[in-house]
C-alpha positions as CSV (number, residue, x, y, z in Angstrom):
1,M,9.7,12.0,2.8
2,A,11.8,13.4,6.2
3,S,11.1,10.6,8.2
4,A,10.9,7.8,5.1
5,L,14.5,8.9,4.9
6,T,15.5,9.0,8.6
7,L,16.3,5.1,7.9
8,T,19.2,5.7,6.2
9,A,21.9,7.5,8.7
10,G,24.2,5.3,10.2
11,L,25.3,5.3,14.1
12,A,27.5,3.3,15.6
13,L,26.6,-0.1,17.5
14,P,26.9,-0.3,21.2
15,S,29.6,-2.2,22.3
16,G,29.6,-5.8,21.4
17,I,26.9,-6.4,18.9
18,A,28.6,-7.0,15.6
19,L,27.5,-6.6,12.0
20,A,24.9,-9.8,10.8
21,Q,26.8,-9.5,7.5
22,E,30.5,-10.6,8.5
23,A,28.8,-13.8,8.9
24,M,27.8,-14.0,5.2
25,P,30.8,-15.3,3.0
26,A,33.1,-12.4,1.5
27,A,32.3,-12.0,-1.9
28,E,34.8,-11.2,-4.4
29,T,33.1,-7.8,-5.5
30,P,31.9,-5.7,-2.6
31,L,28.0,-5.7,-2.7
32,P,26.1,-2.5,-3.5
33,T,24.7,-0.7,0.1
34,L,20.8,-0.5,-0.4
35,T,19.5,1.8,1.4
36,L,15.9,1.8,2.0
37,P,15.7,5.2,-0.4
38,D,17.0,3.2,-2.9
39,A,15.0,-0.4,-2.0
40,L,11.9,2.0,-2.0
41,A,12.8,3.3,-5.3
42,R,13.4,0.3,-7.5
43,A,9.8,-1.1,-5.7
44,A,8.4,1.8,-6.9
45,R,10.0,1.5,-10.5
46,A,9.3,-2.6,-10.9
47,D,5.3,-1.8,-9.6
48,P,3.5,-4.8,-11.6
49,A,0.2,-3.3,-11.3
50,I,1.4,-0.3,-12.8
51,A,0.4,-1.9,-16.2
52,G,-3.4,-2.3,-15.0
53,S,-3.2,1.1,-14.0
54,D,-2.7,3.6,-16.9
55,A,-5.3,0.2,-19.0
56,R,-8.0,1.7,-16.5
57,A,-6.5,4.9,-17.0
58,R,-6.9,4.7,-20.5
59,A,-10.5,2.9,-20.0
60,A,-11.4,6.1,-18.2
61,E,-10.8,8.7,-21.1
62,A,-12.9,6.3,-23.3
63,G,-15.5,7.1,-20.7
64,V,-15.0,10.9,-21.0
65,R,-14.9,10.6,-24.8
66,Q,-17.7,8.4,-25.6
67,A,-20.0,10.4,-22.9
68,D,-19.1,13.6,-25.0
69,V,-21.0,12.6,-28.4
70,R,-24.4,13.2,-29.0
71,T,-27.1,11.3,-29.1
72,N,-27.2,9.5,-32.7
73,P,-30.5,10.1,-35.0
74,R,-32.8,7.7,-35.7
75,L,-34.0,7.0,-40.0
76,G,-37.5,5.6,-40.0
77,V,-39.6,4.1,-42.5
78,A,-43.6,3.5,-42.2
79,V,-45.8,2.1,-45.0
80,E,-49.4,2.9,-44.7
81,N,-52.4,2.1,-46.1
82,L,-51.4,-1.7,-47.8
83,P,-54.4,-3.2,-49.5
84,T,-56.7,-5.9,-48.0
85,I,-56.8,-8.9,-49.5
86,G,-59.3,-8.9,-52.8
87,G,-59.3,-5.0,-52.6
88,G,-57.4,-3.7,-55.2
89,G,-53.5,-4.3,-56.8
90,L,-50.4,-3.8,-54.2
91,I,-49.7,0.1,-54.7
92,D,-52.7,1.5,-55.5
93,R,-53.5,3.1,-52.1
94,T,-50.6,2.7,-50.8
95,E,-48.2,5.2,-49.2
96,V,-44.7,5.6,-47.8
97,R,-43.2,7.8,-45.6
98,V,-39.6,8.2,-44.9
99,T,-38.4,10.2,-41.6
100,Y,-35.3,11.5,-39.5
101,S,-35.8,12.2,-35.9
102,Q,-32.9,13.3,-33.7
103,E,-34.0,13.8,-30.0
104,L,-32.8,17.6,-28.7
105,E,-31.4,17.0,-25.3
106,R,-32.5,20.0,-22.8
107,G,-31.0,19.4,-19.6
108,G,-27.6,19.6,-20.0
109,D,-27.2,15.9,-20.8
110,R,-24.4,15.8,-23.0
111,V,-22.6,18.1,-20.2
112,A,-23.5,16.2,-17.1
113,R,-22.4,12.6,-18.6
114,T,-19.1,14.5,-19.5
115,G,-18.8,15.8,-16.3
116,R,-19.6,12.1,-14.4
117,A,-17.3,10.7,-16.4
118,R,-14.2,12.9,-15.7
119,S,-14.9,12.7,-12.2
120,E,-14.7,8.7,-12.6
121,A,-11.6,9.0,-14.8
122,D,-10.3,11.0,-11.3
123,L,-11.3,8.3,-8.9
124,V,-9.2,5.7,-11.2
125,A,-6.5,7.4,-10.6
126,A,-6.5,8.3,-6.9
127,E,-7.4,4.8,-6.4
128,A,-4.2,3.4,-8.5
129,R,-2.4,6.5,-6.4
130,V,-3.6,4.9,-3.0
131,K,-2.8,1.1,-3.9
132,R,1.2,2.6,-5.2
133,L,1.5,3.5,-2.0
134,D,-0.2,0.8,0.2
135,R,2.8,-1.3,-1.7
136,L,5.9,0.7,-0.5
137,E,4.5,1.1,2.9
138,Q,5.0,-3.5,2.5
139,A,8.2,-3.5,0.5
140,Q,9.0,-0.8,3.8
141,I,8.2,-4.4,6.2
142,A,10.1,-6.1,4.4
143,Y,13.0,-3.8,4.6
144,V,13.0,-3.5,8.1
145,D,12.2,-7.2,8.2
146,V,15.7,-7.7,6.9
147,L,17.3,-5.3,9.7
148,V,15.0,-6.5,12.3
149,A,16.5,-10.6,10.9
150,E,20.1,-9.5,10.9
151,A,19.9,-8.5,14.3
152,E,18.7,-11.6,15.7
153,F,21.0,-13.4,13.7
154,D,23.3,-11.2,15.2
155,V,22.0,-12.3,18.7
156,A,21.9,-15.6,18.8
157,R,25.4,-15.5,17.0
158,Q,26.0,-13.9,20.5
159,R,24.8,-16.4,22.3
160,L,26.5,-19.3,20.3
161,A,29.8,-16.9,21.5
162,L,29.0,-17.2,25.3
163,A,27.5,-21.0,24.7
164,E,31.2,-22.3,23.2
165,R,33.1,-20.1,26.5
166,V,30.9,-21.4,28.3
167,Q,31.2,-24.8,27.1
168,A,35.5,-25.2,26.8
169,E,35.4,-23.6,30.3
170,T,32.6,-26.0,32.2
171,E,35.3,-29.2,30.1
172,R,37.9,-28.0,31.6
173,R,36.4,-28.0,35.7
174,V,34.6,-30.9,34.9
175,A,38.2,-32.8,33.5
176,A,39.9,-31.3,37.2
177,A,36.8,-33.0,39.0
178,R,35.9,-29.4,39.5
179,D,32.0,-30.1,38.8
180,P,30.0,-33.1,38.1
181,L,29.5,-34.7,34.9
182,F,25.9,-33.3,34.5
183,A,27.0,-29.9,34.6
184,G,29.0,-31.0,31.2
185,S,26.4,-32.5,29.6
186,R,23.9,-29.3,30.1
187,A,26.9,-26.2,28.7
188,E,27.1,-29.0,25.2
189,A,23.2,-29.5,25.3
190,E,23.1,-25.6,25.5
191,L,25.6,-24.9,23.2
192,V,23.7,-27.5,20.3
193,Q,20.8,-25.1,21.3
194,A,22.7,-22.3,20.4
195,Q,23.5,-23.4,17.5
196,I,20.5,-24.6,16.0
197,D,18.7,-21.1,16.9
198,L,21.7,-19.5,15.1
199,D,20.8,-21.7,11.6
200,Q,17.2,-21.0,12.2
201,A,18.0,-16.8,12.4
202,E,20.4,-17.6,9.4
203,T,17.6,-19.1,7.3
204,R,15.2,-16.2,8.6
205,L,17.6,-13.4,7.3
206,R,18.2,-15.2,4.0
207,V,14.3,-15.8,3.7
208,A,13.6,-12.2,4.4
209,R,16.6,-10.4,1.8
210,I,14.7,-13.0,-0.8
211,A,11.4,-11.6,0.0
212,L,12.7,-7.9,-0.2
213,A,14.5,-8.6,-3.7
214,K,11.0,-9.7,-5.4
215,F,9.7,-6.5,-4.9
216,W,11.9,-5.9,-8.0
217,D,12.1,-9.0,-8.9
218,G,15.4,-9.5,-8.2
219,T,18.5,-11.0,-6.6
220,V,19.9,-10.7,-2.9
221,D,22.5,-8.4,-4.8
222,F,22.1,-5.9,-2.0
223,F,24.1,-5.3,1.6
224,I,22.5,-3.6,3.7
225,P,24.1,-2.0,6.5
226,A,22.9,-3.2,9.7
227,D,23.9,-0.1,12.3
228,L,20.5,1.3,10.1
229,F,18.6,-1.0,13.0
230,Y,19.6,0.9,15.8
231,D,19.6,4.8,14.7
232,T,16.1,6.1,16.1
233,S,16.0,9.4,14.6
234,A,12.8,9.1,13.0
235,S,11.7,9.6,16.2
236,R,13.2,13.3,15.6
237,A,11.2,13.7,12.1
238,A,9.0,15.9,11.4
239,V,5.4,14.5,11.2
240,G,3.5,15.6,7.7
241,E,0.0,15.8,7.0
242,I,-1.8,13.0,6.0
243,A,-1.2,12.0,2.7
244,Q,-3.7,13.9,0.1
245,A,-3.6,10.3,-2.2
246,D,-6.4,9.5,0.2
247,L,-8.2,12.3,0.8
248,Q,-8.2,13.2,-3.6
249,V,-10.3,9.0,-3.1
250,F,-13.6,10.6,-0.9
251,D,-13.3,13.1,-2.7
252,A,-13.4,11.7,-6.3
253,R,-15.8,10.0,-4.3
254,R,-18.1,13.3,-3.9
255,D,-17.4,14.6,-7.1
256,V,-19.1,11.0,-8.6
257,A,-21.8,11.9,-7.1
258,A,-22.3,15.6,-7.7
259,A,-22.1,14.6,-11.1
260,D,-24.6,11.4,-10.6
261,A,-26.5,14.3,-8.8
262,A,-26.3,16.3,-12.2
263,V,-26.7,13.2,-14.4
264,E,-30.5,13.1,-12.6
265,R,-31.0,16.6,-12.6
266,A,-30.3,17.1,-16.6
267,A,-32.5,13.4,-17.2
268,A,-35.2,15.4,-15.1
269,V,-35.4,17.6,-18.2
270,P,-37.9,15.7,-20.6
271,N,-36.2,15.3,-24.1
272,A,-37.7,16.3,-27.2
273,T,-37.3,14.7,-30.7
274,V,-38.0,16.0,-33.6
275,D,-39.3,14.5,-36.7
276,V,-38.6,15.1,-40.6
277,G,-39.7,13.0,-43.3
278,L,-41.4,12.9,-46.8
279,R,-44.6,10.9,-47.4
280,H,-45.1,9.8,-51.1
281,D,-48.7,8.4,-52.3
282,W,-48.1,6.1,-54.7
283,D,-51.7,6.4,-55.9
284,T,-51.3,10.2,-56.7
285,G,-47.7,10.1,-57.1
286,G,-47.9,13.2,-54.9
287,V,-44.6,13.7,-52.1
288,G,-45.5,15.8,-49.3
289,L,-43.3,17.1,-46.7
290,V,-43.7,15.7,-43.1
291,V,-42.9,17.8,-40.1
292,G,-43.1,15.9,-36.5
293,G,-42.2,15.6,-33.4
294,S,-42.5,14.6,-29.0
295,I,-41.6,15.0,-26.3
296,P,-42.8,12.6,-22.6
297,L,-45.0,14.3,-20.6
298,Q,-44.3,14.6,-16.7
299,R,-47.4,13.3,-14.8
300,Y,-45.9,10.5,-12.3
301,D,-42.2,10.9,-12.9
302,S,-39.5,13.7,-12.1
303,N,-37.1,11.6,-11.0
304,Q,-36.8,13.6,-8.0
305,G,-36.2,10.3,-5.7
306,A,-32.6,9.6,-7.6
307,I,-31.6,13.3,-7.1
308,D,-32.3,13.4,-4.1
309,R,-30.3,9.7,-3.4
310,A,-27.7,11.2,-5.3
311,E,-26.9,14.4,-3.6
312,A,-27.7,12.3,0.2
313,L,-24.7,10.6,-1.9
314,A,-22.7,13.3,-2.0
315,T,-23.0,14.5,1.7
316,A,-22.2,10.8,2.4
317,A,-18.9,11.1,0.8
318,T,-18.4,14.3,2.2
319,A,-18.7,13.3,5.9
320,D,-16.7,10.1,5.1
321,R,-13.8,12.1,4.3
322,N,-13.8,14.1,7.4
323,A,-14.1,10.9,9.9
324,F,-11.5,9.6,7.7
325,R,-8.8,13.1,8.4
326,L,-10.3,12.5,11.8
327,E,-9.4,8.7,12.5
328,K,-6.3,9.3,10.6
329,D,-4.7,11.8,12.4
330,R,-5.1,10.2,15.6
331,E,-3.8,7.9,14.3
332,V,-1.0,9.3,13.5
333,A,-0.6,11.3,16.9
334,R,-0.6,8.0,18.6
335,L,2.2,6.3,16.6
336,Q,4.5,9.2,17.0
337,V,4.1,9.0,20.8
338,E,5.0,5.4,20.6
339,I,7.8,6.3,18.0
340,S,9.2,7.9,20.3
341,S,8.6,5.9,23.5
342,G,10.1,2.9,21.9
343,A,13.1,5.5,21.1
344,S,13.9,6.8,23.8
345,E,13.6,3.3,25.7
346,A,16.2,1.6,22.9
347,R,17.9,4.5,24.2
348,R,18.3,3.7,27.9
349,L,18.6,0.3,26.7
350,Q,22.0,0.3,24.9
351,E,23.9,3.2,27.2
352,D,22.3,1.9,30.8
353,A,20.7,-2.1,30.6
354,L,23.3,-3.3,28.1
355,P,26.5,-2.3,29.5
356,L,25.1,-3.6,33.2
357,A,24.8,-6.7,31.5
358,E,28.4,-7.4,29.8
359,R,29.6,-6.4,33.0
360,A,28.1,-8.6,34.5
361,V,28.7,-11.7,32.4
362,Q,32.8,-10.7,32.1
363,E,32.4,-10.3,36.0
364,V,30.6,-13.7,36.8
365,E,32.6,-15.5,33.3
366,A,35.4,-14.3,35.6
367,G,34.3,-15.6,38.6
368,F,33.2,-19.0,37.5
369,A,36.6,-19.7,36.3
370,R,38.1,-18.5,39.8
371,G,35.3,-21.3,41.4
372,G,33.6,-18.6,42.6
373,F,30.4,-18.9,40.6
374,S,28.4,-22.6,39.9
375,Y,27.2,-23.2,36.5
376,G,23.8,-21.7,37.1
377,D,25.4,-18.2,37.6
378,V,27.0,-18.3,34.3
379,V,23.5,-18.8,33.1
380,A,21.9,-16.9,34.4
381,A,24.1,-14.0,34.1
382,H,23.4,-15.4,30.1
383,R,20.3,-15.5,29.6
384,A,19.4,-11.7,31.4
385,L,22.1,-10.6,28.7
386,I,20.5,-12.5,25.3
387,D,16.7,-11.3,27.4
388,L,18.0,-7.5,27.1
389,R,19.3,-7.8,23.5
390,L,16.2,-9.3,22.3
391,R,14.1,-6.8,24.0
392,L,16.3,-4.3,22.0
393,V,15.2,-6.2,19.5
394,Q,11.8,-5.7,19.7
395,V,11.4,-2.5,20.9
396,L,13.5,-1.0,17.6
397,S,11.3,-3.9,15.7
398,K,7.8,-2.0,16.3
399,L,9.6,1.5,16.8
400,H,10.3,0.9,12.5
401,R,6.9,-0.2,11.6
402,D,5.4,2.4,13.1
403,V,7.9,4.7,10.9
404,A,6.3,2.2,7.9
405,R,2.8,3.4,8.9
406,R,3.3,6.7,9.9
407,D,5.0,7.3,6.5
408,R,2.0,5.0,4.7
409,L,-0.5,8.1,6.5
410,T,1.7,10.4,5.5
411,G,2.4,9.8,1.6
412,A,6.3,10.3,2.6
413,H,7.1,7.9,-0.5
414,D,5.0,9.8,-2.7
415,P,8.0,11.4,-4.1
416,F,8.5,7.5,-5.3
417,I,5.7,7.3,-7.1
418,L,6.5,10.2,-8.7
419,Q,9.9,9.4,-9.8
420,S,8.4,6.1,-11.7
421,E,5.4,7.6,-13.7
422,A,8.5,10.3,-15.0
423,R,9.8,7.8,-16.5
């Protein structure tokens, strides 16, 4: 849970980086701030799969009830000694027998059936929980997509501002015959390209915000502080254990296989059938009691193959659980290393590389205005600064996506599911 919430802590933006929302039209009423926990809570409440999960849960419970019922009795009627053609009257020697038969489950079939149905119900619930966690991971990634789009939009705005400054200075120098005409054309082309990039970045930001709002089928009526993107405190969050929901799926599969083995062992014990009835002799008018029964002989089939198969599947489910846990432990450890590495690189870019690149731009622009540098020098300095800012965006984007994956693997979003179920 802790690592899921660290994105909400705000840190100051590095110098020169403005909020992307400043480029948006100002609303009369400020939009409410949407933090990551807010977004996840909305997505959890509005999960469209809840109705289907509830229906499957009801179906599983109905299966438990059905498995717990006894077998139905049978009512039989038999007519014996029917007359042959020309052999006399219809009921002269005819006997009618009515029997009531009940199968007796001797091996604990009913208990085994019920246990298997309950294991299936547990598996349905565990798989539903895993699907909900997967959806919250997607919602967190969508939230990160908005942060990334805002950062890219901000970089595009900065590039446009740099291009406007260079174009204005180049136009002044061309007018003073200090630079050739093609220098002005190059500056104008760079300005047009910067404007195109800004328009594209704005479109991507709008699409990302809409995609996030679709997780609760809402509108873009929220404000996400862009400074959350530059928060690297998630790298210092304590890492939890592997999500219990994932492990419970394997536990439920193991229990289903074990219950199958119990069902097969119960089936290996033959069930007896008891018959009780009355026999009426039309010739004499007498009524007699008939009692009988039957039981299968286990001469060829003892059901041992089915028992061995179910037990082997239970062993395989346990092995699969252990393998899954080891694999996910390794993945979480790898993610934690990459998150820490990304946070370190982001801090060095913000604290060391970017200030130097910004100072270089200021010095080159000042020298360009005095005629000490060429247009190419200015463009190179600008591109170096923009490349560093894009590199920072790339590093932080991967960091936050790794955090989202880590949160999913450790079940950090499970409380949001519990809150939505409590409603």
